C-alpha positions in Angstrom: 0.0 0.0 0.0 2.7 2.5 1.0 4.9 1.4 -1.8 2.2 2.0 -4.3 1.7 5.5 -3.0 5.4 6.2 -3.2 5.5 4.9 -6.7 2.6 7.1 -7.7 4.2 10.1 -6.2 7.5 9.4 -8.0 5.5 9.1 -11.3 3.8 12.4 -10.6 7.1 14.0 -9.8 8.6 12.7 -13.1 5.7 14.1 -15.0 6.0 17.4 -13.3 9.7 17.5 -14.0 9.0 16.8 -17.7 6.4 19.6 -17.8 8.8 22.0 -16.1 11.6 21.1 -18.5 9.2 21.7 -21.4 8.1 25.0 -20.1 11.7 26.1 -19.6 12.6 25.1 -23.2 9.6 26.9 -24.6 10.3 30.1 -22.6 13.9 30.0 -23.6 13.0 29.6 -27.3 10.5 32.5 -27.1 13.0 34.7 -25.3 15.7 34.0 -27.9 13.3 34.7 -30.7 12.1 37.9 -29.1 15.7 39.1 -28.4 16.7 38.3 -32.0 13.7 40.3 -33.3 14.6 43.2 -31.0 18.2 43.1 -32.3 17.0 43.1 -35.9 14.8 46.1 -35.1 17.6 47.9 -33.4 20.0 47.2 -36.4 17.4 48.5 -38.8 16.9 51.7 -36.7 20.7 52.2 -36.6 20.9 51.8 -40.4 18.0 54.2 -41.0 19.7 56.7 -38.6 23.0 56.4 -40.5 21.3 56.8 -43.8 19.6 60.0 -42.6 23.0 61.4 -41.5 24.5 60.7 -44.9 21.7 62.2 -46.9 21.6 65.5 -44.9 
């Protein structure tokens, strides 16, 4: 009886760990994607600013 409960708790813990790992992976991918997009926007803004300096 007790061993069954321990086994179930261990299984739940394994599932929870997999969910946590998946969430961490997803958040990491989203953050990297967001940061890459921000960098592209910043690079574009710098290029536009540089172009406006040369045309004036």
